[in-house]
C-alpha positions as a Markdown table, in Angstrom:
| # | Residue | x | y | z |
|---|---|---|---|---|
| 1 | Met | -153.2 | -146.0 | 194.4 |
| 2 | His | -151.2 | -144.5 | 191.6 |
| 3 | Ile | -147.8 | -145.8 | 190.6 |
| 4 | Asp | -145.4 | -143.9 | 188.4 |
| 5 | Ile | -142.8 | -146.1 | 186.8 |
| 6 | Leu | -139.6 | -144.5 | 185.5 |
| 7 | Ala | -138.0 | -146.9 | 183.1 |
| 8 | Asp | -136.2 | -147.4 | 179.8 |
| 9 | Val | -137.3 | -150.1 | 177.3 |
| 10 | Ile | -133.7 | -151.1 | 176.7 |
| 11 | Cys | -133.0 | -151.7 | 180.4 |
| 12 | Pro | -133.3 | -155.5 | 181.1 |
| 13 | Trp | -133.8 | -154.8 | 184.8 |
| 14 | Cys | -136.8 | -152.6 | 183.9 |
| 15 | Phe | -138.4 | -155.6 | 182.1 |
| 16 | Ile | -137.7 | -157.7 | 185.2 |
| 17 | Gly | -139.0 | -155.0 | 187.5 |
| 18 | Lys | -142.2 | -154.8 | 185.4 |
| 19 | Arg | -142.8 | -158.5 | 186.0 |
| 20 | Arg | -142.0 | -158.3 | 189.7 |
| 21 | Leu | -144.4 | -155.4 | 190.1 |
| 22 | Glu | -147.1 | -157.3 | 188.3 |
| 23 | Arg | -146.5 | -160.2 | 190.7 |
| 24 | Ala | -146.7 | -157.9 | 193.7 |
| 25 | Leu | -149.9 | -156.4 | 192.6 |
| 26 | Ala | -151.3 | -159.9 | 192.1 |
| 27 | Leu | -150.6 | -160.6 | 195.7 |
| 28 | Arg | -152.9 | -157.6 | 196.6 |
| 29 | Pro | -156.0 | -158.3 | 194.5 |
| 30 | Asp | -158.0 | -156.0 | 196.6 |
| 31 | Leu | -155.7 | -153.1 | 195.9 |
| 32 | Ser | -156.8 | -150.8 | 193.0 |
| 33 | Ala | -153.7 | -149.5 | 191.2 |
| 34 | Thr | -153.2 | -147.3 | 188.1 |
| 35 | Leu | -149.9 | -147.1 | 186.4 |
| 36 | Ser | -148.1 | -144.4 | 184.4 |
| 37 | Trp | -144.8 | -145.1 | 182.6 |
| 38 | Arg | -142.4 | -142.1 | 182.7 |
| 39 | Ala | -139.5 | -141.6 | 180.3 |
| 40 | Phe | -135.9 | -142.1 | 181.4 |
| 41 | Glu | -133.3 | -142.7 | 178.7 |
| 42 | Leu | -130.3 | -144.6 | 179.9 |
| 43 | Asn | -128.3 | -143.3 | 176.9 |
| 44 | Pro | -129.8 | -139.9 | 175.9 |
| 45 | Asp | -126.6 | -139.0 | 174.1 |
| 46 | Leu | -126.7 | -141.9 | 171.6 |
| 47 | Pro | -127.1 | -140.8 | 168.0 |
| 48 | Ile | -130.7 | -140.9 | 167.0 |
| 49 | Glu | -129.9 | -143.8 | 164.6 |
| 50 | Gly | -128.3 | -145.8 | 167.5 |
| 51 | Ile | -125.0 | -147.6 | 167.4 |
| 52 | Pro | -123.8 | -151.2 | 166.6 |
| 53 | Arg | -124.2 | -153.4 | 169.6 |
| 54 | Glu | -120.5 | -154.4 | 169.8 |
| 55 | Ile | -119.4 | -150.7 | 170.0 |
| 56 | Tyr | -122.0 | -150.1 | 172.7 |
| 57 | Leu | -120.9 | -153.1 | 174.8 |
| 58 | Ser | -117.2 | -152.2 | 174.6 |
| 59 | Ala | -117.9 | -148.6 | 175.6 |
| 60 | Lys | -120.2 | -149.5 | 178.5 |
| 61 | Phe | -118.6 | -152.7 | 179.9 |
| 62 | Gly | -115.0 | -152.7 | 178.4 |
| 63 | Ser | -115.6 | -155.8 | 176.3 |
| 64 | Ala | -118.3 | -158.1 | 175.0 |
| 65 | Thr | -116.9 | -160.8 | 177.2 |
| 66 | Lys | -117.5 | -158.9 | 180.4 |
| 67 | Ala | -121.0 | -158.0 | 179.1 |
| 68 | Glu | -121.8 | -161.7 | 178.5 |
| 69 | Arg | -120.9 | -162.5 | 182.1 |
| 70 | Leu | -123.3 | -159.8 | 183.4 |
| 71 | Tyr | -126.0 | -160.8 | 181.0 |
| 72 | Ala | -125.8 | -164.4 | 182.1 |
| 73 | Ala | -127.0 | -163.3 | 185.6 |
| 74 | Ile | -129.7 | -161.2 | 184.0 |
| 75 | Thr | -130.8 | -164.1 | 181.8 |
| 76 | Ala | -131.3 | -166.3 | 184.9 |
| 77 | Ala | -133.2 | -163.6 | 186.8 |
| 78 | Gly | -135.4 | -163.0 | 183.7 |
| 79 | Arg | -136.1 | -166.7 | 183.3 |
| 80 | Ala | -137.4 | -166.8 | 186.8 |
| 81 | Glu | -139.9 | -164.1 | 185.8 |
| 82 | Gly | -140.9 | -165.9 | 182.6 |
| 83 | Ile | -138.7 | -163.7 | 180.3 |
| 84 | Glu | -136.6 | -165.5 | 177.8 |
| 85 | Phe | -133.9 | -162.8 | 177.1 |
| 86 | Ala | -132.2 | -163.3 | 173.8 |
| 87 | Phe | -129.3 | -160.8 | 174.0 |
| 88 | Glu | -127.5 | -162.6 | 171.1 |
| 89 | Arg | -130.2 | -161.4 | 168.8 |
| 90 | Ile | -129.6 | -157.7 | 169.5 |
| 91 | Arg | -127.4 | -156.3 | 166.8 |
| 92 | His | -128.0 | -152.6 | 167.3 |
| 93 | Thr | -128.4 | -150.5 | 170.5 |
| 94 | Pro | -131.1 | -147.9 | 169.8 |
| 95 | Asn | -131.7 | -144.4 | 170.9 |
| 96 | Thr | -135.0 | -144.8 | 172.7 |
| 97 | Leu | -136.4 | -141.3 | 172.3 |
| 98 | Arg | -138.9 | -142.5 | 169.6 |
| 99 | Ala | -139.9 | -145.5 | 171.8 |
| 100 | His | -140.7 | -143.2 | 174.7 |
| 101 | Arg | -142.7 | -140.9 | 172.4 |
| 102 | Leu | -144.6 | -144.0 | 171.3 |
| 103 | Ile | -145.4 | -144.8 | 174.9 |
| 104 | Arg | -146.8 | -141.3 | 175.3 |
| 105 | Leu | -149.0 | -141.7 | 172.2 |
| 106 | Ala | -150.2 | -145.0 | 173.6 |
| 107 | Gly | -151.1 | -143.2 | 176.9 |
| 108 | Asp | -153.3 | -140.8 | 174.9 |
| 109 | Lys | -155.0 | -143.8 | 173.2 |
| 110 | Gly | -155.4 | -145.8 | 176.4 |
| 111 | Cys | -153.2 | -148.7 | 175.5 |
| 112 | Thr | -149.9 | -148.0 | 177.4 |
| 113 | Glu | -149.5 | -151.5 | 179.0 |
| 114 | Pro | -149.7 | -153.5 | 175.7 |
| 115 | Ile | -147.3 | -151.0 | 174.0 |
| 116 | Val | -144.7 | -151.2 | 176.8 |
| 117 | Glu | -144.9 | -155.0 | 176.9 |
| 118 | Ala | -144.5 | -155.1 | 173.1 |
| 119 | Leu | -141.5 | -152.9 | 173.2 |
| 120 | Phe | -139.7 | -155.0 | 175.8 |
| 121 | Gln | -140.5 | -158.2 | 173.9 |
| 122 | Ala | -139.4 | -156.7 | 170.6 |
| 123 | His | -136.1 | -155.6 | 171.9 |
| 124 | Phe | -135.1 | -158.3 | 174.3 |
| 125 | Val | -136.8 | -161.4 | 172.8 |
| 126 | Glu | -136.9 | -160.7 | 169.1 |
| 127 | Gly | -133.9 | -158.4 | 168.8 |
| 128 | Leu | -135.8 | -155.8 | 166.8 |
| 129 | Asp | -134.3 | -152.3 | 166.5 |
| 130 | Ile | -136.9 | -150.3 | 168.5 |
| 131 | Gly | -135.2 | -147.0 | 167.5 |
| 132 | Val | -136.5 | -147.3 | 163.9 |
| 133 | Thr | -139.8 | -145.7 | 163.0 |
| 134 | Glu | -140.9 | -148.6 | 160.7 |
| 135 | Ala | -140.2 | -151.2 | 163.4 |
| 136 | Leu | -142.1 | -149.1 | 166.0 |
| 137 | Gly | -145.0 | -148.9 | 163.6 |
| 138 | Glu | -145.1 | -152.7 | 163.4 |
| 139 | Ile | -144.8 | -153.0 | 167.2 |
| 140 | Ala | -147.6 | -150.5 | 167.6 |
| 141 | Ala | -149.9 | -152.4 | 165.2 |
| 142 | Arg | -149.4 | -155.6 | 167.2 |
| 143 | Ala | -150.5 | -153.8 | 170.4 |
| 144 | Gly | -153.6 | -152.2 | 168.8 |
| 145 | Leu | -152.4 | -148.9 | 167.5 |
| 146 | Gly | -152.6 | -148.0 | 163.8 |
| 147 | Arg | -149.3 | -148.5 | 162.0 |
| 148 | Ala | -149.7 | -145.6 | 159.6 |
| 149 | Glu | -150.9 | -143.3 | 162.5 |
| 150 | Thr | -147.8 | -144.3 | 164.6 |
| 151 | Cys | -145.3 | -143.7 | 161.8 |
| 152 | Glu | -146.8 | -140.3 | 160.9 |
| 153 | Tyr | -146.6 | -139.3 | 164.6 |
| 154 | Leu | -143.0 | -140.5 | 165.0 |
| 155 | Ser | -141.9 | -138.8 | 161.7 |
| 156 | Gly | -142.4 | -135.4 | 163.4 |
| 157 | Asp | -141.5 | -134.0 | 166.9 |
| 158 | Ala | -144.7 | -134.7 | 168.7 |
| 159 | Gly | -144.1 | -135.8 | 172.3 |
| 160 | Thr | -140.4 | -135.0 | 172.2 |
| 161 | Ala | -140.6 | -131.9 | 174.5 |
| 162 | Glu | -142.8 | -133.9 | 177.0 |
| 163 | Val | -140.3 | -136.8 | 177.1 |
| 164 | Arg | -137.4 | -134.4 | 177.7 |
| 165 | Ala | -139.3 | -132.7 | 180.4 |
| 166 | Glu | -140.0 | -136.0 | 182.2 |
| 167 | Glu | -136.3 | -136.9 | 182.1 |
| 168 | Arg | -135.2 | -133.5 | 183.4 |
| 169 | Arg | -137.6 | -133.8 | 186.2 |
| 170 | Ala | -136.3 | -137.2 | 187.2 |
| 171 | Arg | -132.7 | -136.1 | 187.2 |
| 172 | Arg | -133.6 | -132.9 | 189.2 |
| 173 | Leu | -135.0 | -135.3 | 191.8 |
| 174 | Gly | -131.7 | -137.2 | 192.0 |
| 175 | Ile | -132.9 | -140.3 | 190.0 |
| 176 | His | -130.0 | -141.7 | 188.1 |
| 177 | Ala | -131.0 | -145.4 | 187.7 |
| 178 | Val | -134.1 | -147.3 | 186.7 |
| 179 | Pro | -136.4 | -148.9 | 187.3 |
| 180 | Tyr | -137.7 | -146.5 | 189.9 |
| 181 | Phe | -141.3 | -146.7 | 191.2 |
| 182 | Val | -143.1 | -143.9 | 192.9 |
| 183 | Leu | -146.3 | -144.9 | 194.8 |
| 184 | Ala | -149.0 | -142.4 | 195.6 |
| 185 | Arg | -146.5 | -139.7 | 194.7 |
| 186 | Asp | -144.8 | -140.0 | 198.0 |
| 187 | Tyr | -143.2 | -143.4 | 198.4 |
| 188 | Ala | -140.3 | -144.7 | 196.2 |
| 189 | Ile | -138.8 | -148.1 | 195.5 |
| 190 | Ser | -135.6 | -148.2 | 193.5 |
| 191 | Gly | -134.5 | -151.2 | 191.5 |
| 192 | Ala | -136.1 | -154.4 | 190.3 |
| 193 | Gln | -137.0 | -155.5 | 193.8 |
| 194 | Glu | -138.7 | -158.8 | 194.6 |
| 195 | Pro | -142.5 | -158.7 | 194.9 |
| 196 | Glu | -142.3 | -159.0 | 198.7 |
| 197 | Met | -140.5 | -155.7 | 199.0 |
| 198 | Phe | -143.4 | -153.9 | 197.4 |
| 199 | Leu | -146.0 | -155.2 | 199.8 |
| 200 | Pro | -145.3 | -153.1 | 202.9 |
| 201 | Ile | -145.0 | -150.0 | 200.7 |
| 202 | Phe | -148.3 | -150.8 | 199.1 |
| 203 | Asp | -149.9 | -150.9 | 202.5 |
| 204 | Ile | -148.4 | -147.6 | 203.6 |
| 205 | Ala | -149.2 | -145.8 | 200.3 |
| 206 | Ala | -152.8 | -147.1 | 200.3 |
| 207 | Gly | -153.2 | -146.0 | 203.9 |
| 208 | Ile | -153.7 | -149.5 | 205.2 |
| 209 | Val | -150.9 | -149.0 | 207.8 |
| 210 | Glu | -149.2 | -145.9 | 209.1 |
| 211 | Pro | -145.6 | -145.3 | 208.3 |
| 212 | Ala | -143.1 | -145.7 | 211.1 |
| 213 | Pro | -142.3 | -142.4 | 212.8 |
| 214 | Ala | -138.9 | -140.9 | 212.0 |
| 215 | Glu | -136.2 | -141.4 | 214.7 |
| 216 | Ala | -135.4 | -138.3 | 216.7 |
């Protein structure tokens, strides 16, 4: 069974959703699944250099205080999944185009999962600016990609058209929020659902059970 995951690496619920999908798959050890990470920028109009975190929070939530209340709930949900969010370390909200391009490069090199995990960890736990080429080179090196190769790749436009095409395709399909999971290209799950919510869809997508007939 193939699973397409639409996500952005500055979306905390996408990080939580990743963990919950992993737990769901662990509950079905006999199920063979392959994963593809698809680009979806939450803030595609941000300047390529990103913006200061305070400005971003004020524009998105009205104030840093309101954001803190929201992030308190996210922190609790993350801790339950083994994620220690450190929102206070994030000083800059990045444009994630380069990060998505890095994920595409990792796919070509066969190391997508380590790169995606490293990007989430770098942003949410370490507070690194994952919009900066040099930081992305360091993150790539940790996950097994060459630092110099990564920086050279990101210094040009390679992968940009493909990232934009994935995003346009998602929005044409009516997808406006992530995480969003597409199983076997036919069955969708929206949001960072609990692992138990995935299991019946796994069974349907894998052909273990038949989907319920549509009501007349």
